[in-house]
C-alpha positions, 0 to 999 in steps of 0.5 A: 500500500502506498503512503499518502501525505498531507498537502503541506508536505514537501519532502519525506525520507524513503529508501531510494532503489537507485541510490540504495540508501534512505534519502529525501524524496519529493512529495508530489500530489500527496504521494512519494516522488523522485529522490532529491539526490538523484534529481540534483545529479541529473541537473548537474549532468545537464548543466555541464557544457560539452567542451568540444561543442563550445569550441565549435561554436566559438571557433568554427572551422573555415570552409575549404575553398577550391584550389584551382577555381 
């Protein structure tokens, strides 16, 4: 049976199957939501800028022209 919380509940401690430890979970619509640590890890991964992509944007490769045109 799932637990239900009051509308004022923001987070609660539960076992996270992904982290394999008890962590704080977000409470969505009075039910247990995702782990806050897992959400933080995903946000950090999305915020990391790919260095190669950044270099391509800042210094695009010049177009190669025809040698004997």
